[in-house]
C-alpha angles and dihedrals in degrees: 000000000000131000134189108203121196122190104224140185086204140352138176141183124214125196120191092349092306127115102244101175139349136185139190124215113354140067134329106202124195110198125201118189125198130196093255094057121116142180087272090062089052094050094048095044096045091049090050093049095048092051096041108124105212101130124092122254123210089285095053093254120134095245106125133085127222087259091053091057093037087237130174127250128212115191121200125183112229119175090181089077085082095053116141116210098176095112123046126324102290111087119236119220096192092127094052113102119252115245094257088061100030101049096059091044091048091051092048090048091052092048093047093048091048091050093049092047092048092230146062122297116213116221148178124240118275111248095005124129101251136183111212123195126186146164105224107215113218087353095270120169122166127187119203126180119191089212090063101058096141 
């Protein structure tokens, strides 16, 4: 399971020209799920995200979590995070989980993250064509892969 986390001052997702979800200050999280992912990946990754200190404290030091600032979270599924570009120029998505595996894990990830944050997580729609807009604050972009815990 792989995430790209962007610290944002605002972010939104549009589906079929309609505003589906929007947040203010917080995190935009792109989530890629692969076939080998489990509930353990979800638990570890959600815990890591909730505790991640990427927001400025009163001294301008990144020392606060999204919970500390009572920030928003927007979660977007993105199978392309598992693209392999080793051969040729057309990415292969062989490691990305198929929908029958990915959808339940995505829903469990969203529920776990929401529970650990103590509030609702806004999200896109799994498998939909989405347009995501954001204002990356910092800029700060963090990549975390549950298969690289060490």
